C-alpha positions as CSV (number, residue, x, y, z in Angstrom):
1,X,-12.4,65.4,25.5
2,X,-11.2,68.7,27.0
3,X,-11.0,68.9,30.8
4,X,-10.7,72.6,31.7
5,X,-12.4,74.8,34.3
6,X,-11.2,78.1,32.8
7,X,-13.8,79.3,30.3
8,X,-11.4,81.4,28.2
9,X,-8.9,78.6,27.9
10,X,-11.6,76.0,27.0
11,X,-13.2,78.4,24.4
12,X,-9.8,78.9,22.8
13,X,-9.1,75.1,22.5
14,X,-12.6,73.9,21.6
15,X,-14.4,76.6,19.7
16,X,-11.6,78.5,18.1
17,X,-9.0,75.7,17.4
18,X,-10.4,72.2,17.2
19,X,-14.0,72.6,16.1
20,X,-13.1,74.5,12.9
21,X,-10.8,71.6,11.9
22,X,-13.6,69.1,12.2
23,X,-12.8,67.5,15.5
24,X,-15.8,66.4,17.7
25,X,-15.0,67.7,21.2
26,X,-16.7,67.2,24.5
27,X,-15.9,69.8,27.2
28,X,-16.0,68.9,31.0
29,X,-15.1,71.2,33.8
30,X,-13.7,68.7,36.5
31,X,-11.6,65.6,36.8
32,X,-14.4,63.7,38.5
33,X,-16.8,64.3,35.6
34,X,-14.0,63.5,33.2
35,X,-13.6,60.0,34.8
36,X,-17.3,59.3,34.4
37,X,-17.5,60.5,30.7
38,X,-14.3,58.8,29.7
39,X,-15.6,55.5,31.0
40,X,-18.9,56.0,29.1
41,X,-17.6,56.7,25.6
42,X,-13.7,56.4,25.7
43,X,-12.4,59.5,23.7
44,X,-9.5,59.3,21.3
45,X,-7.6,62.1,23.1
46,X,-8.0,63.9,26.4
47,X,-6.6,67.4,27.0
48,X,-6.5,68.1,30.7
49,X,-5.2,71.0,32.9
50,X,-3.0,69.8,35.7
51,X,-4.4,72.7,37.9
52,X,-8.0,71.6,38.2
53,X,-10.2,72.5,41.2
54,X,-10.9,69.5,43.5
55,X,-9.3,66.4,41.9
56,X,-6.1,67.5,40.0
57,X,-5.1,66.4,36.5
58,X,-2.6,64.0,38.1
59,X,-5.5,62.5,40.1
60,X,-7.4,62.0,36.9
61,X,-4.5,60.1,35.4
62,X,-4.4,57.8,38.3
63,X,-8.2,57.3,38.1
64,X,-8.2,56.5,34.4
65,X,-5.4,53.9,34.9
66,X,-7.3,52.4,37.8
67,X,-10.4,51.9,35.6
68,X,-8.3,50.4,32.8
69,X,-9.1,53.2,30.4
70,X,-6.2,53.5,27.9
71,X,-6.5,56.9,26.4
72,X,-3.6,59.2,25.4
73,X,-3.6,62.4,27.6
74,X,-2.2,65.8,26.8
75,X,-1.6,67.9,30.0
76,X,-1.7,71.7,30.2
77,X,0.8,73.2,32.6
78,X,2.0,76.7,33.4
79,X,5.6,77.7,33.7
80,X,7.1,76.6,36.9
81,X,5.2,73.3,37.0
82,X,8.0,71.2,35.4
83,X,8.0,68.8,38.3
84,X,4.3,68.2,38.0
85,X,4.7,67.6,34.2
86,X,7.4,65.0,34.9
87,X,5.1,63.3,37.4
88,X,2.3,63.4,34.9
89,X,4.5,61.6,32.3
90,X,5.3,59.0,34.9
91,X,1.6,58.5,35.4
92,X,1.0,57.9,31.7
93,X,0.7,61.3,30.0
94,X,1.4,61.3,26.3
95,X,2.3,65.0,25.7
96,X,2.1,68.4,27.2
97,X,1.2,72.1,26.2
98,X,2.6,75.1,27.9
99,X,0.2,77.8,29.2
100,X,-0.7,80.3,28.0
101,X,-2.1,78.1,25.2
102,X,-1.4,78.8,21.5
103,X,-3.6,77.4,18.7
104,X,-0.7,76.0,16.7
105,X,0.7,74.2,19.7
106,X,-2.7,72.6,20.5
107,X,-3.2,71.4,16.9
108,X,0.4,70.1,16.7
109,X,0.1,68.2,20.0
110,X,-3.3,66.7,19.1
111,X,-2.2,65.5,15.6
112,X,1.0,64.1,17.0
113,X,-0.9,62.1,19.7
114,X,-3.6,61.0,17.2
115,X,-1.0,59.8,14.8
116,X,0.6,57.7,17.5
117,X,-2.9,56.5,18.5
118,X,-3.8,55.5,15.0
119,X,-0.4,53.7,14.6
120,X,-1.0,51.8,17.8
121,X,-4.5,50.9,16.8
122,X,-3.3,49.7,13.4
123,X,-0.7,47.6,15.1
124,X,-3.3,46.2,17.4
125,X,-5.6,45.5,14.4
126,X,-2.7,43.8,12.6
127,X,-1.9,41.8,15.7
128,X,-5.5,40.6,16.0
129,X,-5.5,39.7,12.3
130,X,-2.2,37.9,12.6
131,X,-3.5,36.0,15.6
132,X,-6.7,35.1,13.7
133,X,-4.6,34.0,10.7
134,X,-2.3,32.0,12.9
135,X,-5.2,30.3,14.6
136,X,-6.7,29.5,11.2
137,X,-3.4,28.2,9.9
138,X,-3.1,26.0,13.0
139,X,-6.6,24.7,12.5
140,X,-5.8,24.0,8.8
141,X,-2.6,22.2,9.8
142,X,-4.6,20.0,12.3
143,X,-7.2,19.3,9.6
144,X,-4.5,18.3,7.0
145,X,-2.7,16.3,9.6
146,X,-5.9,14.4,10.4
147,X,-6.6,13.9,6.7
148,X,-3.1,12.6,6.1
149,X,-3.3,10.3,9.1
150,X,-6.6,8.9,7.7
151,X,-5.0,8.4,4.3
152,X,-2.1,6.6,5.9
153,X,-4.4,4.5,7.9
154,X,-6.3,3.4,4.8
155,X,-3.0,2.2,3.3
156,X,-1.5,0.6,6.4
157,X,-4.3,-0.7,8.6
158,X,-5.7,-4.0,7.4
159,X,-8.2,-4.5,10.3
160,X,-11.3,-2.8,9.0
161,X,-12.8,-2.4,12.4
162,X,-9.8,-0.3,13.6
163,X,-9.8,1.6,10.3
164,X,-13.5,2.6,10.5
165,X,-13.0,3.7,14.1
166,X,-10.1,5.9,12.9
167,X,-12.3,7.4,10.1
168,X,-15.2,8.2,12.5
169,X,-12.8,9.8,15.0
170,X,-11.2,11.9,12.3
171,X,-14.5,13.0,10.8
172,X,-15.7,14.4,14.2
173,X,-12.3,16.1,14.8
174,X,-11.9,18.0,11.5
175,X,-15.5,19.2,11.4
176,X,-15.5,20.3,15.1
177,X,-18.6,18.1,15.7
178,X,-19.6,16.6,19.0
179,X,-20.4,13.1,17.7
180,X,-20.5,11.1,14.5
181,X,-20.9,7.6,13.0
182,X,-20.2,5.5,10.0
183,X,-22.8,3.5,8.1
184,X,-21.9,0.8,5.7
185,X,-24.2,-1.0,3.2
186,X,-24.7,-4.7,3.7
187,X,-24.2,-6.6,0.5
188,X,-27.0,-9.1,1.2
189,X,-29.7,-7.1,3.0
190,X,-28.8,-3.8,1.3
191,X,-29.5,-2.1,4.7
192,X,-27.0,0.4,6.2
193,X,-25.3,-1.0,9.3
194,X,-23.8,1.1,12.1
195,X,-20.1,0.1,11.6
196,X,-18.3,2.7,13.7
197,X,-19.1,5.7,15.9
198,X,-17.5,8.5,18.0
199,X,-19.1,9.8,21.2
200,X,-22.5,8.2,20.7
201,X,-24.5,7.6,23.9
202,X,-23.8,4.3,25.6
203,X,-27.4,3.3,25.1
204,X,-26.7,3.0,21.4
205,X,-23.7,0.8,21.6
206,X,-25.8,-2.3,21.2
207,X,-26.8,-1.0,17.7
208,X,-23.2,-1.6,16.4
209,X,-23.1,-3.8,13.3
210,X,-26.9,-3.6,13.2
211,X,-29.2,-1.7,10.8
212,X,-29.8,1.9,11.9
213,X,-31.9,4.6,10.3
214,X,-31.2,8.1,11.7
215,X,-33.9,9.6,9.5
216,X,-31.7,11.6,7.1
217,X,-29.0,9.2,6.0
218,X,-31.5,7.3,3.8
219,X,-32.3,10.5,1.9
220,X,-28.6,11.1,1.2
221,X,-28.2,7.4,0.1
222,X,-31.0,8.0,-2.5
223,X,-29.7,11.3,-3.8
224,X,-26.0,10.6,-3.5
225,X,-25.4,14.2,-2.6
226,X,-24.1,15.7,0.7
227,X,-26.6,17.3,3.1
228,X,-26.1,19.9,5.8
229,X,-29.1,20.7,8.0
230,X,-29.6,22.5,11.3
231,X,-32.2,24.2,13.5
232,X,-35.9,23.7,13.1
233,X,-35.8,21.7,9.8
234,X,-33.7,19.1,11.6
235,X,-36.4,18.6,14.3
236,X,-38.5,16.4,11.9
237,X,-35.8,13.7,11.9
238,X,-34.8,11.1,14.5
239,X,-31.2,12.5,14.6
240,X,-32.6,15.6,16.3
241,X,-32.5,13.6,19.5
242,X,-28.7,13.7,19.4
243,X,-28.1,17.3,18.3
244,X,-29.3,20.4,16.4
245,X,-27.0,20.4,13.4
246,X,-26.0,17.6,11.2
247,X,-23.9,16.9,8.1
248,X,-24.2,13.7,6.0
249,X,-21.7,12.8,3.3
250,X,-22.1,9.7,1.0
251,X,-19.2,7.2,0.5
252,X,-19.5,6.2,-3.2
253,X,-17.8,3.5,-5.2
254,X,-18.5,3.8,-9.0
255,X,-21.5,6.0,-8.3
256,X,-22.9,3.5,-5.9
257,X,-23.5,4.7,-2.3
258,X,-21.7,2.1,-0.2
259,X,-21.7,4.0,3.1
260,X,-22.4,7.3,4.8
261,X,-20.5,9.5,7.2
262,X,-22.6,11.5,9.6
263,X,-21.4,14.2,12.1
264,X,-23.6,16.1,14.6
265,X,-23.3,19.2,16.7
266,X,-25.4,19.6,19.8
267,X,-25.9,23.3,19.2
268,X,-27.7,24.7,16.1
269,X,-24.4,25.9,14.6
270,X,-24.5,25.0,10.8
271,X,-21.6,23.2,9.2
272,X,-20.0,25.5,6.6
273,X,-18.7,24.7,3.2
274,X,-15.1,24.1,4.5
275,X,-16.4,21.4,7.0
276,X,-18.3,19.8,4.2
277,X,-15.3,19.7,1.9
278,X,-13.2,18.2,4.6
279,X,-15.7,15.5,5.4
280,X,-16.1,14.7,1.8
281,X,-12.3,14.2,1.6
282,X,-12.5,11.8,4.5
283,X,-15.4,10.0,2.8
284,X,-13.2,9.6,-0.3
285,X,-10.5,7.9,1.8
286,X,-13.2,5.7,3.4
287,X,-14.4,4.8,-0.2
288,X,-10.8,3.8,-1.0
289,X,-10.7,1.5,2.0
290,X,-13.9,-0.2,0.8
291,X,-12.4,-0.7,-2.6
292,X,-9.3,-2.1,-1.0
293,X,-11.4,-4.4,1.1
294,X,-13.1,-5.7,-2.0
295,X,-9.8,-6.3,-3.7
296,X,-8.4,-8.1,-0.6
297,X,-11.5,-10.3,-0.4
298,X,-11.3,-11.2,-4.1
299,X,-7.5,-11.8,-3.7
300,X,-8.1,-14.0,-0.7
301,X,-10.8,-16.0,-2.6
302,X,-8.3,-16.5,-5.5
303,X,-5.6,-17.6,-3.2
304,X,-8.0,-20.0,-1.5
305,X,-9.0,-21.3,-4.9
306,X,-5.3,-21.8,-5.9
307,X,-4.6,-23.5,-2.7
308,X,-7.4,-25.9,-3.2
309,X,-6.3,-26.5,-6.8
310,X,-2.7,-27.1,-5.6
311,X,-3.8,-29.4,-2.8
312,X,-6.0,-31.3,-5.3
313,X,-3.1,-31.5,-7.8
314,X,-0.7,-32.7,-5.1
315,X,-3.2,-35.3,-3.9
316,X,-3.8,-36.4,-7.5
317,X,0.0,-36.7,-8.0
318,X,0.3,-38.7,-4.8
319,X,-2.6,-41.0,-5.9
320,X,-0.9,-41.4,-9.4
321,X,2.4,-42.2,-7.8
322,X,0.9,-44.7,-5.4
323,X,-1.1,-46.3,-8.3
324,X,2.1,-46.5,-10.4
325,X,4.0,-48.0,-7.5
326,X,1.3,-50.6,-7.0
327,X,1.1,-51.4,-10.7
328,X,4.9,-51.7,-10.8
329,X,4.8,-54.0,-7.8
330,X,2.1,-56.1,-9.4
331,X,3.9,-56.3,-12.7
332,X,7.2,-57.3,-11.3
333,X,6.4,-61.0,-10.7
334,X,4.7,-61.6,-14.1
335,X,7.6,-60.0,-15.8
336,X,10.1,-62.2,-13.9
337,X,8.1,-65.3,-14.9
338,X,8.0,-64.2,-18.5
339,X,11.8,-63.6,-18.4
340,X,12.4,-67.0,-16.8
341,X,10.4,-68.7,-19.5
342,X,12.2,-66.8,-22.2
343,X,15.5,-67.9,-20.6
344,X,14.4,-71.5,-20.8
345,X,13.3,-71.1,-24.4
346,X,16.5,-69.2,-25.4
347,X,18.6,-71.8,-23.5
348,X,17.8,-74.3,-26.3
349,X,19.6,-74.0,-29.5
350,X,18.3,-71.1,-31.6
351,X,20.2,-72.2,-34.7
352,X,17.1,-73.7,-36.2
353,X,15.4,-70.3,-35.9
354,X,15.6,-67.7,-38.7
355,X,17.9,-64.8,-37.9
356,X,15.1,-62.3,-37.6
357,X,13.2,-64.5,-35.1
358,X,16.4,-65.0,-33.1
359,X,17.1,-61.3,-33.0
360,X,13.4,-60.7,-32.0
361,X,13.9,-63.1,-29.1
362,X,16.9,-61.2,-27.9
363,X,15.1,-57.8,-28.2
364,X,12.1,-59.2,-26.2
365,X,14.5,-60.4,-23.5
366,X,16.2,-57.0,-23.3
367,X,12.9,-55.1,-23.2
368,X,11.6,-57.4,-20.4
369,X,14.8,-56.8,-18.4
370,X,14.3,-53.0,-19.0
371,X,10.7,-53.1,-17.7
372,X,11.8,-55.1,-14.6
373,X,14.5,-52.5,-13.9
374,X,12.1,-49.6,-14.5
375,X,9.6,-51.1,-12.0
376,X,12.4,-51.1,-9.4
377,X,13.1,-47.5,-10.2
378,X,9.4,-46.5,-9.7
379,X,9.4,-48.2,-6.3
380,X,12.7,-46.8,-5.0
381,X,14.8,-44.8,-7.6
382,X,17.8,-44.2,-5.5
383,X,18.1,-47.7,-4.2
384,X,17.5,-49.2,-7.6
385,X,20.4,-47.3,-9.1
386,X,22.7,-48.2,-6.1
387,X,21.7,-51.9,-6.4
388,X,22.7,-52.2,-10.0
389,X,26.2,-53.3,-10.4
390,X,28.8,-51.0,-11.9
391,X,30.8,-52.3,-14.8
392,X,33.3,-50.8,-17.1
393,X,31.4,-50.0,-20.3
394,X,32.1,-48.4,-23.6
395,X,30.0,-45.2,-23.5
396,X,30.1,-44.9,-27.3
397,X,28.1,-48.2,-27.6
398,X,25.5,-47.0,-25.0
399,X,25.0,-43.8,-26.9
400,X,24.7,-45.6,-30.2
401,X,22.1,-48.0,-28.7
402,X,20.0,-45.2,-27.4
403,X,20.1,-43.4,-30.7
404,X,19.3,-46.6,-32.7
405,X,16.3,-47.2,-30.4
406,X,14.9,-43.7,-31.0
407,X,15.9,-43.2,-34.6
408,X,12.8,-44.8,-36.2
409,X,10.5,-43.0,-33.8
410,X,12.2,-39.7,-34.6
411,X,11.9,-40.2,-38.3
412,X,8.2,-40.9,-38.0
413,X,7.8,-37.5,-36.3
414,X,9.9,-35.6,-38.8
415,X,13.2,-35.6,-36.8
416,X,16.7,-36.7,-37.6
417,X,19.2,-37.6,-34.9
418,X,22.8,-37.1,-35.9
419,X,25.5,-39.0,-33.9
420,X,29.0,-37.7,-33.5
421,X,31.2,-40.2,-31.6
422,X,35.0,-40.3,-31.1
423,X,36.9,-43.0,-32.9
424,X,38.5,-44.2,-29.7
425,X,36.3,-46.0,-27.1
426,X,35.5,-44.1,-24.0
427,X,35.1,-46.2,-20.9
428,X,32.9,-45.4,-17.8
429,X,32.3,-47.3,-14.6
430,X,28.5,-47.4,-14.2
431,X,25.4,-49.3,-14.8
432,X,24.9,-49.5,-18.6
433,X,21.2,-49.8,-18.1
434,X,20.8,-46.6,-16.1
435,X,23.2,-44.5,-18.1
436,X,21.3,-45.5,-21.2
437,X,18.0,-44.5,-19.5
438,X,19.4,-41.1,-18.6
439,X,20.5,-40.5,-22.3
440,X,17.1,-41.7,-23.5
441,X,15.5,-39.3,-21.0
442,X,17.2,-36.4,-22.7
443,X,16.2,-37.6,-26.1
444,X,12.5,-38.0,-25.0
445,X,12.4,-34.6,-23.5
446,X,14.0,-33.0,-26.6
447,X,11.6,-34.8,-29.0
448,X,8.6,-33.9,-26.8
449,X,9.3,-30.2,-26.0
450,X,12.0,-29.1,-28.5
451,X,11.8,-27.8,-32.0
452,X,8.8,-29.3,-34.0
453,X,11.1,-30.4,-36.8
454,X,14.7,-30.4,-37.8
455,X,17.7,-32.1,-36.5
456,X,19.2,-33.2,-33.1
457,X,22.9,-33.9,-32.7
458,X,24.2,-36.2,-30.0
459,X,27.9,-35.8,-29.5
460,X,30.4,-37.4,-27.1
461,X,33.9,-35.9,-26.3
462,X,36.5,-36.0,-23.7
463,X,37.4,-32.9,-21.7
464,X,40.0,-31.9,-19.1
465,X,40.1,-33.4,-15.6
466,X,39.4,-37.0,-16.8
467,X,35.8,-36.2,-17.7
468,X,33.7,-37.0,-20.7
469,X,31.0,-34.8,-22.1
470,X,27.8,-35.7,-23.8
471,X,25.9,-33.0,-25.7
472,X,22.4,-33.1,-27.2
473,X,22.0,-30.0,-29.4
474,X,18.7,-28.7,-30.7
475,X,19.6,-25.5,-32.6
476,X,16.0,-24.7,-33.6
477,X,14.4,-25.0,-30.1
478,X,12.7,-21.9,-28.7
479,X,14.6,-20.8,-25.5
480,X,13.0,-19.7,-22.3
481,X,16.0,-18.7,-20.2
482,X,13.8,-18.6,-17.1
483,X,12.9,-22.3,-17.4
484,X,16.3,-23.7,-18.3
485,X,17.7,-23.7,-14.7
486,X,14.6,-25.5,-13.4
487,X,14.2,-28.3,-16.1
488,X,15.8,-30.8,-13.7
489,X,13.8,-29.8,-10.6
490,X,11.6,-32.5,-9.2
491,X,8.2,-30.7,-9.5
492,X,8.9,-28.6,-12.6
493,X,6.5,-28.8,-15.5
494,X,7.5,-27.3,-18.9
495,X,5.0,-24.7,-20.1
496,X,3.9,-26.6,-23.2
497,X,0.2,-27.1,-23.7
498,X,0.4,-30.2,-25.9
499,X,3.7,-32.2,-26.1
500,X,4.3,-33.6,-29.6
501,X,5.6,-37.0,-28.5
502,X,4.4,-39.2,-25.6
503,X,6.9,-42.0,-25.8
504,X,8.2,-43.8,-22.7
505,X,11.3,-42.3,-21.1
506,X,12.4,-41.3,-17.6
507,X,12.0,-37.7,-16.5
508,X,14.8,-35.2,-16.4
509,X,14.8,-35.1,-12.5
510,X,15.2,-38.9,-12.4
511,X,18.0,-38.6,-15.1
512,X,19.7,-36.1,-12.8
513,X,19.5,-38.5,-9.9
514,X,21.1,-41.3,-12.0
515,X,24.0,-39.1,-13.2
516,X,24.6,-37.7,-9.7
517,X,24.9,-41.2,-8.4
518,X,27.8,-41.7,-10.7
519,X,29.5,-38.4,-9.6
520,X,28.4,-36.7,-12.8
521,X,26.5,-33.6,-13.6
522,X,23.6,-32.8,-16.0
523,X,22.2,-29.4,-17.1
524,X,20.8,-27.4,-20.0
525,X,22.0,-24.2,-21.6
526,X,20.8,-21.9,-24.4
527,X,20.2,-18.4,-25.7
528,X,17.6,-17.0,-28.1
529,X,18.6,-17.8,-31.7
530,X,21.1,-20.4,-30.6
531,X,18.7,-23.2,-29.5
532,X,19.1,-25.5,-26.5
533,X,21.9,-27.8,-25.6
534,X,21.6,-30.6,-22.9
535,X,24.8,-31.6,-21.2
536,X,26.0,-34.7,-19.2
537,X,29.4,-35.0,-17.7
538,X,30.7,-38.3,-16.2
539,X,34.2,-39.4,-14.9
540,X,36.0,-41.8,-17.2
541,X,37.0,-45.2,-15.9
542,X,40.5,-45.3,-14.6
543,X,43.0,-47.6,-16.3
């Protein structure tokens, strides 16, 4: 726009200088008209004479600023108007041209100002783009933060009600929807229940955990594909009562639609592909939560089953122990009567009896006494051991008796028990009966759970500290190093499906109790390829 009242000057600027260069120029003759036209179409550059009739060029600058019109202005000034030019710059002028006007000066000033204008507009455009990009990045960050929070919730939140509320809230937030809800398939009725919601009207709160058909979710459940719908097509469905745009995404587990995520906008603004992708990501997390719920449920059922089995086993063991205690109690008197009768019989002279019958009579008496002592152990193991008198006994003889008792049985089952005893007698202060039972307990366990054939070696030796050492070695036994430390635990059961030998013998935990009573120790050691060795240490008798 050129604001000039002098026709010669305006003709020089417009017709002779700018028009031939392709500029589109509007000529006005006064400042008042320039203010009107500038407000109407906002020119790129204004060339205005400071000496205009009526309103001056400076007045026009003030008027443009007052209207908020930001247009670069080149002022024309004659010599001697330097102060007016300085004031014009203070009022916002961009450049000036001396009068009389020269074509080259006009072109140079216009191009210089337009270059600045283009640079400013490019900066403004870049600034707007940067702001838009920044806003988009911030939105993406919020979306990713929400997705991350939902994923974290799926892993950490065990209360499904709280988790589903979190998922519904996140779905509404990342899709910029007004409301939303989560439908889950009931395993029994196969209907979809309203399991969580965000911003639904209070009149619908009573529908929570109840079947609910919004009109479009059932279609998505059948197709298994996401659906975005808005405007007039949505009016045919019930969900139109809540909004004018809807997005439904299925939650699938192994291609089965187990639930649906629905978000709604009140305005007919369609959900774009980005919103759909985000909601599908949330649906994937929700599907993971459903899988986790199934796994937790199955695990709880297994734990419950194991608990019942354990309780049943414990009850069975209690019943068995009580039954054994009662049987032992009932057997005690008949055994004592039998022993008394045998004592009467054996009190007579046995010289008339053959040697084998006399020996058999002694064996029967010994076995009856063993059964009486074992019945006492069943009823109160610790007290039974304490009640038996402690005498100084040759340990070599106790070991030999135990081996002789088990040697025939071992040979029948393909075993050989080797015995290695020192030449000098080793004396201990203990109950011969219970020490023998402890040694027999090791033999029974070794025959039952050790190597299926081969040899066992039972060895006795003295060691430092006034101790004696009994070893039962099974070099061919398979070693489970995890089981060895627990063999003598009260409730431990070896992992053997079918023991090879079911002879009578006390358990290892009871053997441990006996040896501990006499200030001894009992344990097992072994490594793969070296077999298993059972150990007993006892203090030797003093003097």
